[in-house]
C-alpha positions in Angstrom: -24.3 207.7 121.6 -27.0 209.3 124.3 -28.7 206.1 124.5 -25.8 204.2 124.5 -24.3 206.4 127.7 -27.6 205.8 129.6 -27.7 202.4 128.9 -23.8 202.1 130.5 -24.8 204.1 133.3 -27.5 201.7 134.3 -25.3 199.0 133.9 -22.8 200.3 136.1 -25.3 201.8 139.1 -28.1 199.1 138.6 -30.8 201.9 139.8 -32.5 204.1 137.6 -31.9 207.5 139.5 -28.2 207.2 140.4 -27.5 206.3 136.3 -30.1 209.7 136.0 -27.8 211.8 138.2 -24.3 210.0 136.7 -25.0 210.9 132.9 -26.5 214.6 134.0 -30.3 214.0 132.5 -33.9 213.1 134.2 -34.8 209.7 135.7 -37.6 210.1 133.0 -35.3 210.9 130.3 -32.8 207.9 130.9 -35.8 205.5 130.6 -36.9 206.6 127.4 -33.4 206.6 125.9 -33.2 203.1 127.3 -36.2 202.3 125.7 -35.5 203.5 122.4 -31.9 201.8 121.9 -34.2 198.2 123.1 -36.9 199.1 120.5 -34.1 199.8 117.7 -31.9 196.9 118.6 -35.1 194.5 119.5 -33.7 193.1 122.5 -34.4 193.8 126.0 -31.6 194.4 127.6 -33.2 195.0 131.3 -35.5 193.6 133.5 -37.4 196.2 135.4 -38.8 195.2 139.4 -40.1 197.3 141.7 -36.8 196.7 144.0 -33.5 196.1 141.4 -32.9 196.7 137.7 -31.1 193.3 136.5 -29.0 193.6 133.3 -30.3 190.3 131.1 -27.0 188.4 129.6 -27.5 189.8 126.4 -27.6 193.1 127.8 -24.1 192.2 129.9 -22.7 191.7 126.5 -24.1 194.7 124.5 -22.6 196.9 127.8 -19.2 195.9 127.0 -19.2 196.9 123.3 -21.1 199.6 124.5 -18.5 200.9 127.1 -15.8 200.1 124.2 -17.4 202.2 121.8 -17.7 205.4 124.2 -14.1 204.8 124.5 -13.3 205.0 121.3 -15.6 207.8 120.6 -13.8 209.7 123.4 -10.4 208.9 121.5 -12.0 210.6 118.7 -13.0 213.5 120.2 -9.6 214.1 121.8 -7.7 213.7 118.6 -9.8 216.3 116.7 -10.0 218.8 120.0 -5.7 218.2 119.6 -5.9 219.3 116.0 -7.7 222.3 116.5 -5.0 223.4 119.2 -1.7 224.0 117.2 1.5 222.2 118.3 -0.3 219.3 119.6 0.1 216.1 118.8 2.6 214.3 116.4 4.7 215.7 113.8 6.7 214.1 111.3 9.5 216.2 110.2 12.1 215.2 107.4 15.0 217.0 107.0 17.7 216.3 104.0 21.3 215.3 105.5 23.0 218.5 104.4 20.5 220.3 107.0 20.2 218.5 109.9 22.8 218.2 111.5 23.6 221.8 111.4 19.7 223.2 112.2 18.2 220.3 113.8 19.7 221.4 117.4 18.3 224.5 116.9 14.7 223.4 115.7 14.8 220.6 119.1 15.4 223.7 120.8 12.7 225.6 119.5 10.2 222.6 120.1 11.3 222.0 123.4 11.3 225.3 124.8 7.9 226.7 122.8 6.0 224.0 121.8 6.4 221.4 124.7 2.9 219.5 123.8 4.2 219.1 120.4 5.0 215.1 119.6 8.1 215.4 117.0 9.3 212.6 115.1 12.7 213.1 112.9 13.4 211.4 109.5 16.4 212.3 108.1 16.7 210.9 103.9 17.8 212.3 100.8 15.3 214.7 98.8 13.5 212.1 96.6 12.9 210.1 99.8 11.2 212.6 102.0 8.9 213.6 98.5 7.9 210.4 98.4 7.0 210.3 101.7 5.4 213.9 101.8 3.2 212.8 98.7 2.3 209.3 100.7 1.1 210.9 104.0 4.0 209.6 105.7 5.9 212.7 106.7 3.8 216.2 107.7 6.7 219.1 107.0 9.7 218.9 105.2 13.1 221.4 105.7 15.2 221.3 102.2 16.6 223.4 99.6 13.9 225.3 97.5 12.0 224.7 95.1 11.4 221.3 96.5 11.0 219.6 92.9 9.2 216.3 92.9 6.7 214.8 90.6 3.8 215.7 93.5 2.9 219.6 93.9 3.9 221.3 97.2 3.5 224.3 99.0 6.9 225.5 99.7 7.7 228.2 102.7 11.2 229.5 102.1 13.4 230.3 105.7 16.9 231.8 104.6 19.4 231.7 102.0 23.2 230.8 102.9 25.8 230.9 100.5 28.4 228.2 99.7 32.0 228.4 101.2 34.8 226.7 98.7 36.6 224.2 101.0 40.4 223.9 100.8 43.8 223.0 102.0 45.3 225.6 104.1 48.1 225.9 101.8 46.0 226.1 98.5 46.4 229.5 96.6 42.6 230.5 97.4 42.7 229.9 101.0 41.6 232.6 103.0 40.4 234.3 100.0 37.2 236.3 100.0 36.5 237.3 96.2 37.0 234.0 95.1 35.4 234.5 91.3 33.2 231.8 90.0 35.4 230.9 87.2 38.0 230.0 89.5 36.3 226.4 89.2 37.4 225.9 85.8 40.8 225.0 87.3 40.1 223.0 90.2 39.1 219.3 91.4 35.4 219.8 92.5 34.6 217.0 95.1 31.1 216.0 95.3 28.5 214.1 97.5 27.4 210.9 96.1 23.8 211.0 93.7 21.0 211.5 95.5 22.0 214.9 97.3 20.8 218.0 96.0 24.0 219.6 97.4 25.7 217.6 94.6 23.0 218.7 92.1 23.6 222.5 93.1 27.4 222.2 92.9 27.1 220.2 89.6 24.5 223.5 88.1 27.4 226.0 89.4 30.0 224.3 87.4 28.2 223.6 84.4 27.6 227.5 84.7 31.4 228.3 84.2 32.1 225.1 81.8 34.2 223.9 84.6 34.3 220.2 85.3 33.2 218.4 88.1 33.4 214.8 90.3 37.4 214.2 90.8 37.1 211.0 89.1 35.4 208.4 90.9 35.2 209.7 94.0 32.2 210.1 96.3 30.7 210.6 99.8 27.9 210.0 101.2 27.9 212.8 103.8 29.5 216.0 104.4 31.9 215.1 106.6 33.5 212.3 104.5 33.9 215.3 101.8 35.8 217.5 103.6 38.3 214.6 105.1 39.0 214.2 101.3 39.5 217.7 101.1 41.7 217.4 104.3 43.6 214.5 102.8 44.6 216.5 99.4 42.2 214.9 97.0 40.5 218.0 95.5 38.3 221.0 96.9 34.7 221.3 97.9 31.8 223.2 98.1 29.6 223.4 101.8 26.8 225.5 102.6 27.6 228.1 105.3 25.8 226.6 107.7 27.6 223.4 107.7 31.5 224.9 107.4 31.7 225.9 111.6 31.0 222.1 112.2 32.8 220.4 109.3 35.8 222.4 108.6 36.4 222.8 112.3 37.0 219.3 113.1 40.7 219.8 111.5 43.2 222.1 110.7 44.1 220.5 107.4 41.3 222.5 105.9 40.5 226.4 105.2 37.8 228.5 103.8 37.3 230.6 100.8 34.5 232.5 100.2 33.2 233.5 96.7 32.8 237.3 95.2 29.6 238.6 95.1 26.8 237.7 94.2 27.9 234.9 96.0 26.4 231.1 95.0 24.2 229.3 97.3 21.0 227.6 98.0 17.8 228.4 99.5 16.2 226.4 102.3 12.8 226.2 103.6 9.9 224.1 104.8 7.5 222.2 102.2 4.0 220.9 102.7 0.9 219.1 100.8 -0.6 221.6 99.4 -4.4 222.3 100.8 -3.1 220.7 104.3 -5.2 221.3 107.3 -2.6 222.1 109.1 -1.1 224.9 106.7 -1.6 228.0 109.2 0.5 226.2 112.1 3.1 225.5 109.6 3.4 229.1 108.4 3.4 230.0 112.1 6.0 227.3 112.9 8.4 228.9 109.9 8.1 232.7 111.8 9.3 231.0 115.0 12.3 229.2 113.0 13.2 232.3 111.0 13.2 234.1 114.7 16.0 231.9 116.0 18.1 231.2 112.7 19.2 234.8 112.7 22.4 233.9 114.9 23.4 231.6 111.7 25.4 232.7 108.6 21.8 232.7 106.9 19.8 235.4 105.1 16.6 235.2 106.4 13.5 235.3 103.6 10.5 236.3 104.8 
């Protein structure tokens, strides 16, 4: 690299002393570097005269290649240096659909205010797709329900626990109650998201726990917004994570919330990364910062 820098400087300045000054070395050292480069390549790059420096035709072509090599080296060192500085460069963050609409505003505000040099890319996908993307290197960090599961190991970083809330119509006998027993699900038509959502699996697990049927026949919803509209239309009840309640149930007066008796069923939300990631310390700091700004949500922080 030193030989290429010396030769490029000479090709630009056409003067040994000026070229040596440009690269911060002595004229004899620059001459030695040039001679070593010519010897290693086995060609003559420069014609030396008493009055001026002439670059040979081959030397001109070599100089063009050398400039590209040095530019690529500069980009490489810049990339490595950026990686050494936390919260710089690109970060591909994946979120599940039952988290993204409710936590993403907080995440984006944190990044904008605290990590302005972070180049954040957001991917909203279901859990299986997120885990595949993480394992393949397409995604760097996931925000999802824990444990992440999947066939490839992950390093999970808990953020918070949140309760499930039973969403009903306003005239439902359970509407507004704060002490709903879990076995009340035995007598309810619980509507679910379509397959592929981890929230569907969690709701099914809760129903199986008390021996209840779930699914509302063939009715399915692709997202929580549709799910609560089905409830508002009188097709059944559903379970919402507490962080989604204000957004989803607040869109219509045809919905009411009922809270389970303690200990309420719920889920744990956190970050997942690849084990041994070079940015592990950075992700731990990011998790710490996230916990600090999530305190206003209806959650219980997990250190």
